[in-house]
C-alpha positions as CSV (number, residue, x, y, z in Angstrom):
1,M,56.8,110.7,125.8
2,K,58.6,108.1,127.9
3,Q,62.2,108.9,128.8
4,K,64.7,106.4,127.5
5,I,67.0,104.9,130.0
6,P,70.5,103.9,128.7
7,I,71.9,101.7,131.4
8,R,75.5,101.1,130.6
9,V,78.0,100.6,127.8
10,V,77.8,96.8,127.1
11,Q,80.9,96.4,124.9
12,I,83.2,98.1,122.6
13,I,84.0,95.8,119.6
14,S,86.8,96.3,117.2
15,R,85.9,97.5,113.7
16,F,86.8,94.1,112.2
17,P,86.5,90.9,114.1
18,S,89.7,88.9,114.3
19,T,90.0,86.4,111.4
20,M,89.9,82.8,112.9
21,L,92.3,80.2,111.5
22,Q,90.5,77.1,110.3
23,D,92.4,74.8,112.7
24,A,92.5,77.1,115.7
25,I,88.8,78.0,116.3
26,N,89.0,76.5,119.8
27,D,91.3,79.4,120.8
28,A,88.3,81.8,120.5
29,P,86.9,82.8,123.9
30,W,83.4,82.1,122.8
31,V,84.2,78.4,122.3
32,Q,85.8,78.3,125.8
33,R,82.5,79.7,127.2
34,L,80.5,77.2,125.2
35,S,82.4,74.4,126.8
36,T,81.3,75.4,130.3
37,M,77.6,75.9,129.5
38,R,75.0,73.4,130.6
39,R,73.7,71.3,127.8
40,P,69.9,71.0,127.6
41,L,68.2,67.6,127.2
42,S,67.0,68.6,123.7
43,I,70.7,68.5,122.7
44,T,72.0,65.6,124.8
45,S,69.2,63.3,123.7
46,E,70.2,63.5,120.0
47,S,73.5,62.0,118.8
48,V,73.7,64.2,115.7
49,L,73.6,67.4,117.9
50,V,76.0,66.0,120.5
51,G,78.4,65.1,117.7
52,A,78.1,68.7,116.2
53,L,78.7,70.3,119.6
54,E,81.7,68.1,120.3
55,R,83.1,68.8,116.9
56,I,82.9,72.6,117.6
57,L,84.5,72.2,121.0
58,L,87.4,70.3,119.4
59,G,88.1,73.1,117.1
60,R,86.7,71.4,114.0
61,R,84.4,72.9,111.5
62,I,80.8,71.8,110.6
63,S,81.2,70.7,107.0
64,V,78.7,70.9,104.2
65,S,77.7,67.2,104.7
66,D,77.5,67.9,108.5
67,G,75.1,70.8,107.8
68,V,72.9,68.7,105.5
69,K,72.7,66.0,108.2
70,L,71.8,68.5,110.9
71,Y,69.1,70.0,108.7
72,N,67.6,66.6,107.8
73,E,68.0,64.7,111.1
74,A,68.0,67.1,114.1
75,S,64.8,68.1,115.8
76,L,63.9,71.7,115.5
77,S,64.0,72.2,119.3
78,G,67.4,70.6,119.6
79,L,68.8,72.5,116.7
80,S,67.5,75.8,118.0
81,A,68.9,75.0,121.5
82,L,72.4,74.4,120.1
83,A,72.3,77.6,118.0
84,D,71.1,79.5,121.1
85,M,74.0,78.1,123.1
86,I,76.4,79.3,120.5
87,K,74.8,82.7,120.3
88,R,74.8,83.1,124.1
89,S,78.5,81.9,124.3
90,R,79.3,84.8,121.9
91,H,76.9,87.6,123.0
92,G,75.2,86.4,126.3
93,G,71.6,87.5,126.3
94,Q,72.3,90.6,124.2
95,I,70.2,91.2,121.1
96,F,71.3,94.1,118.9
97,F,69.2,96.7,117.0
98,N,69.9,100.1,115.4
99,E,68.0,103.2,114.4
100,N,68.1,103.2,110.6
101,L,66.2,104.2,107.5
102,H,65.9,102.4,104.2
103,V,66.0,104.6,101.1
104,N,66.1,103.0,97.7
105,T,67.9,105.0,95.1
106,T,66.0,103.7,92.1
107,N,63.8,100.8,91.0
108,I,65.0,101.0,87.4
109,C,67.2,98.1,86.6
110,T,68.9,96.7,83.5
111,L,68.4,93.2,84.8
112,A,65.1,91.3,85.4
113,C,65.8,88.7,88.1
114,R,63.0,86.1,88.2
115,F,62.5,86.5,92.0
116,C,62.4,90.3,92.1
117,A,59.2,92.2,92.6
118,F,60.9,95.6,93.0
119,R,62.5,96.1,89.6
120,R,60.8,98.3,87.0
121,G,61.8,99.1,83.4
122,S,62.8,102.7,82.6
123,R,59.6,103.3,80.8
124,H,57.3,101.8,83.4
125,S,54.8,104.2,85.0
126,E,56.1,103.3,88.5
127,A,59.8,103.7,87.6
128,Y,61.7,106.3,89.7
129,A,65.3,107.5,90.2
130,L,66.0,109.8,93.2
131,S,68.1,112.9,92.7
132,P,70.5,113.7,95.6
133,D,68.0,116.3,96.8
134,D,65.1,113.8,96.7
135,F,67.3,111.3,98.6
136,I,68.2,113.9,101.3
137,S,64.5,115.0,101.6
138,R,63.6,111.4,102.5
139,I,66.2,111.3,105.2
140,E,65.3,114.8,106.6
141,P,62.2,113.7,108.7
142,F,64.2,111.0,110.4
143,S,67.6,112.8,110.7
144,E,67.4,113.5,114.4
145,S,66.6,109.9,115.4
146,I,68.6,107.6,113.0
147,D,72.3,106.8,112.8
148,E,72.3,104.8,109.6
149,V,70.8,105.1,106.1
150,H,70.6,101.8,104.2
151,A,70.5,102.5,100.5
152,V,70.3,100.0,97.6
153,G,68.5,100.0,94.3
154,G,68.4,98.7,90.7
155,L,71.2,98.9,88.1
156,H,70.4,102.2,86.6
157,P,71.5,102.2,82.9
158,M,73.0,105.7,83.1
159,W,74.5,106.2,86.5
160,T,78.3,106.0,87.1
161,V,80.6,106.1,90.1
162,D,80.4,109.9,89.9
163,D,76.7,109.9,90.4
164,Y,77.0,107.9,93.6
165,A,80.1,109.8,94.8
166,N,78.1,113.0,94.4
167,L,75.1,111.5,96.3
168,F,77.2,110.2,99.2
169,G,79.1,113.4,99.4
170,K,76.0,115.5,99.7
171,V,74.4,113.2,102.2
172,K,77.6,113.3,104.4
173,N,77.8,117.1,104.1
174,R,74.1,117.4,105.2
175,F,74.1,114.6,107.8
176,P,77.7,114.0,108.9
177,K,76.8,111.7,111.8
178,I,74.7,109.3,109.8
179,S,76.4,106.2,108.5
180,I,75.9,105.3,104.9
181,K,75.4,101.6,104.2
182,S,74.9,101.3,100.5
183,L,75.4,99.3,97.3
184,T,75.3,95.6,96.9
185,A,78.1,93.8,95.1
186,V,76.3,93.7,91.8
187,E,75.7,97.5,92.0
188,V,79.4,98.0,92.6
189,K,80.2,95.8,89.6
190,H,77.7,97.7,87.4
191,I,78.9,101.1,88.5
192,A,82.5,100.2,87.9
193,S,81.7,98.8,84.5
194,R,79.7,101.9,83.5
195,S,82.7,104.1,84.7
196,G,85.4,102.0,82.9
197,I,87.3,101.3,86.2
198,S,87.9,98.3,88.4
199,T,85.6,97.4,91.3
200,R,88.4,98.1,93.7
201,R,88.9,101.6,92.3
202,A,85.1,102.2,92.4
203,L,85.1,101.2,96.1
204,Q,88.0,103.5,96.8
205,I,86.2,106.5,95.2
206,L,83.0,105.7,97.0
207,R,84.7,105.3,100.4
208,E,86.4,108.7,100.0
209,S,83.0,110.3,99.1
210,G,81.3,109.0,102.3
211,L,80.4,105.3,101.9
212,D,80.8,103.6,105.3
213,S,79.8,100.0,104.7
214,L,78.2,97.6,102.2
215,P,75.0,95.6,102.8
216,G,75.1,92.0,101.9
217,G,72.2,91.8,99.4
218,G,72.5,90.0,96.1
219,A,74.2,86.9,97.4
220,E,71.1,84.8,96.8
221,I,72.7,81.4,96.6
222,L,76.4,81.3,95.8
223,V,76.1,78.4,93.4
224,D,76.2,79.6,89.8
225,S,73.9,76.9,88.5
226,V,71.2,78.3,90.8
227,R,72.1,81.9,89.9
228,D,71.7,81.1,86.2
229,R,68.1,80.0,86.9
230,I,66.9,82.9,89.2
231,C,69.2,85.9,88.5
232,R,71.0,85.4,85.2
233,G,73.2,88.3,84.4
234,K,74.1,89.2,88.0
235,E,77.6,88.9,89.3
236,T,78.9,85.3,89.6
237,S,79.4,83.7,93.0
238,R,83.1,84.4,92.8
239,E,82.6,88.0,91.9
240,Y,80.3,88.5,94.9
241,L,82.9,87.2,97.2
242,E,85.8,89.1,95.5
243,I,84.0,92.4,95.7
244,H,83.3,92.0,99.4
245,G,86.9,90.9,99.9
246,E,88.1,94.0,98.1
247,A,85.9,96.1,100.4
248,H,87.3,94.4,103.5
249,E,90.8,95.1,102.3
250,L,90.0,98.7,101.9
251,G,88.6,98.9,105.4
252,I,85.0,98.9,104.4
253,P,83.0,96.4,106.6
254,T,80.2,94.5,104.9
255,N,77.3,92.2,105.6
256,C,76.5,89.0,103.7
257,T,73.1,87.4,103.0
258,M,71.3,84.3,101.7
259,L,68.0,84.2,99.9
260,F,66.8,80.6,100.3
261,G,63.6,78.8,99.3
262,T,63.8,79.3,95.5
263,V,65.1,76.4,93.5
264,E,68.3,75.5,95.5
265,T,68.9,72.2,97.4
266,I,69.8,71.9,101.0
267,E,73.3,71.0,100.1
268,E,73.6,74.2,98.0
269,R,72.6,76.2,101.0
270,M,75.3,74.6,103.0
271,T,77.8,75.2,100.2
272,H,76.8,78.9,100.3
273,L,77.6,79.0,104.0
274,Q,80.9,77.4,103.5
275,L,81.9,79.9,100.8
276,L,81.1,82.8,103.1
277,R,83.1,81.2,105.9
278,E,86.1,80.7,103.5
279,Q,86.0,84.3,102.4
280,Q,85.8,85.5,106.0
281,D,89.0,83.5,106.7
282,K,90.7,85.4,104.0
283,T,89.6,89.0,104.6
284,G,87.7,89.1,107.9
285,G,85.3,91.9,107.1
286,F,81.9,90.3,107.2
287,Q,80.3,91.7,110.3
288,C,76.8,90.1,110.1
289,F,75.0,87.3,108.1
290,V,71.4,87.9,107.1
291,P,69.5,84.8,105.9
292,Y,66.0,85.3,104.6
293,P,63.4,83.2,102.8
294,F,61.9,83.9,99.4
295,L,58.6,85.7,99.4
296,P,56.5,84.5,96.5
297,D,53.9,87.3,96.1
298,K,54.1,89.3,92.8
299,T,57.1,87.4,91.5
300,R,57.8,85.2,88.6
301,L,59.2,82.0,90.1
302,P,56.3,79.5,90.3
303,E,58.6,76.5,90.9
304,A,60.0,78.0,94.1
305,N,60.1,75.8,97.2
306,I,58.6,78.2,99.7
307,P,60.0,77.5,103.2
308,S,57.7,77.0,106.1
309,S,58.2,78.9,109.4
310,D,59.9,75.8,110.9
311,E,62.2,75.6,107.9
312,V,63.1,79.3,108.3
313,I,64.1,78.8,111.9
314,R,66.0,75.6,111.0
315,M,68.0,77.5,108.5
316,I,68.8,80.4,110.8
317,A,69.9,77.9,113.5
318,I,72.2,76.0,111.2
319,S,73.7,79.3,109.9
320,R,74.7,80.2,113.4
321,I,76.2,76.7,114.0
322,M,78.2,76.7,110.7
323,L,79.4,80.4,110.5
324,D,81.9,80.2,113.3
325,N,83.9,83.2,112.1
326,I,81.1,85.7,111.4
327,P,80.2,87.4,114.7
328,H,76.6,88.5,114.1
329,L,73.5,86.9,112.6
330,K,70.4,89.0,111.9
331,A,66.8,88.0,112.1
332,Y,65.6,90.2,109.2
333,R,62.1,91.1,110.4
334,M,61.3,93.0,107.2
335,N,61.2,89.6,105.6
336,I,60.2,87.1,108.2
337,G,58.0,89.4,110.4
338,D,58.2,90.3,114.0
339,H,56.6,87.1,115.3
340,L,59.1,84.8,113.6
341,A,62.0,87.2,114.3
342,T,61.4,86.8,118.1
343,V,61.6,83.0,117.6
344,A,64.8,83.5,115.6
345,I,66.5,85.4,118.3
346,L,65.9,82.4,120.6
347,S,67.4,80.2,117.9
348,G,70.8,81.7,117.1
349,A,70.2,85.2,115.9
350,D,71.6,88.1,117.9
351,D,70.4,91.0,115.8
352,I,67.0,92.1,114.7
353,D,67.8,94.9,112.3
354,G,66.3,98.3,113.2
355,T,63.6,100.8,113.1
356,V,63.8,100.9,109.2
357,G,61.4,103.8,108.7
358,R,60.4,102.7,105.3
359,E,61.1,99.7,103.1
360,E,60.2,98.8,99.6
361,I,61.9,95.7,98.3
362,M,60.4,93.2,100.7
363,H,57.1,94.9,100.8
364,E,56.8,94.8,97.0
365,A,57.3,91.1,97.3
366,G,54.5,90.7,99.9
367,S,55.8,91.6,103.3
368,R,53.3,93.3,105.6
369,V,55.7,94.1,108.5
370,R,55.4,97.5,110.1
371,T,58.2,99.9,109.4
372,D,57.2,102.7,111.9
373,Y,58.7,101.3,115.2
374,N,60.7,103.6,117.4
375,R,63.6,102.6,119.6
376,D,61.3,101.8,122.5
377,Q,59.1,99.5,120.5
378,M,62.2,97.7,119.1
379,A,63.6,97.3,122.6
380,L,60.2,96.0,123.9
381,L,60.1,93.5,121.0
382,I,63.4,92.1,122.2
383,E,62.6,92.3,125.9
384,S,59.4,90.2,125.3
385,T,61.7,87.2,124.7
386,G,63.5,87.7,128.0
387,Q,66.7,89.0,126.4
388,I,68.6,92.3,126.6
389,A,68.0,95.0,124.0
390,V,71.3,96.6,122.9
391,K,71.3,99.7,120.7
392,R,74.3,99.6,118.4
393,N,75.8,101.6,115.6
394,T,76.4,100.3,112.0
395,D,79.6,98.5,112.6
396,Y,79.0,97.3,116.1
397,S,81.9,99.4,117.4
398,Y,79.6,100.9,120.0
399,A,76.7,99.3,121.8
400,M,74.6,100.4,124.8
401,E,72.0,98.4,126.7
402,Y,68.6,100.0,126.2
403,R,65.7,99.5,128.6
404,T,62.0,100.5,128.3
405,N,59.1,101.2,130.5
406,V,56.7,98.6,129.3
407,N,53.7,100.5,130.8
408,N,54.3,103.4,128.6
409,I,54.6,101.6,125.2
410,R,51.8,100.0,123.2
411,M,52.7,97.2,120.8
412,E,50.2,95.8,118.4
413,L,52.0,92.9,116.8
414,P,50.2,90.7,114.3
415,I,49.9,87.0,115.3
416,A,52.2,86.0,112.4
417,E,53.5,87.4,109.2
418,H,55.1,84.3,107.7
419,G,53.2,81.1,107.0
């Protein structure tokens, strides 16, 4: 087995990034660095991109209408170049990954969102609900190599906050060094409702039992007219933002997401980004944004506007340009595949998720991405783009450059996983 070579500590980042004031973004060091960077011809040859860059350097925000204009008018090469400049001004050539494992608690759900291929009814032959011992047994084979377990699931009709507190407590007792990233906003809402308590109180109990952070899943598009069409019965846009805000106020960092390519318009995507940015101004606890396209296989949304690969990269790039106060942007390879993820980290993304171990939700929807990479294979995937692989922990408070010996690692990447 090849010996890993940790080179140096790259950076120590505060638990929560500083909240940026809307009219003082130009005080941020990354904007200062951006102002000194050489502008490639792909940017300087397009007035829409020059205008966006100048706006950022003047401390002004990219509005919804600006975002729509960039999406519709800018070339993909220029848009990617601008997003890459911004990413490099914030993180240099660093691309983050972690060693994590996905474990889904249950696929039983009281809802039936139109885009979801994971959900099963309680009487379905494939329905399952993991006991704490089952959950721990899934972690056990990976426990010496991972530092995070990512756990989400359906809205189980019987489980309350006590069930999850018991689960998290047992996991922490057995694996005290493994960070627990679990529960989407709608899960928190459901658990609180089942328990007869507020979402804030539910989060307090869960934090005390061992919950370390929240994933960002369930945001879909934060426009209620869209949500009514694709996920009626889930939390409203306002509730999603409020629950994440409560988590931030309790010291629980969270991610945020966007599922695009269903029935929403480009303007509604930009509205989604603006709402996340406004929430970050208020509570400052979003650590990473994760945009991913709708996967059509096995789902019930025939009217979906499935994004092409170019559209996926365009959306990732614009997200980096608009979300000036969310420090990290993830290329979610479980959804877009390794091939497109490497393009994404040259187009504004600075994180490529992790080793994952196993994953059900995206694979039920049609993903064919491998889930058995180790840290060396993850690092090599990043190094293949000419950038620096940086192994991190869950909240980015610790990060170390990680190098590989290419000759001792074999990678068999598919040509493409996203059409």
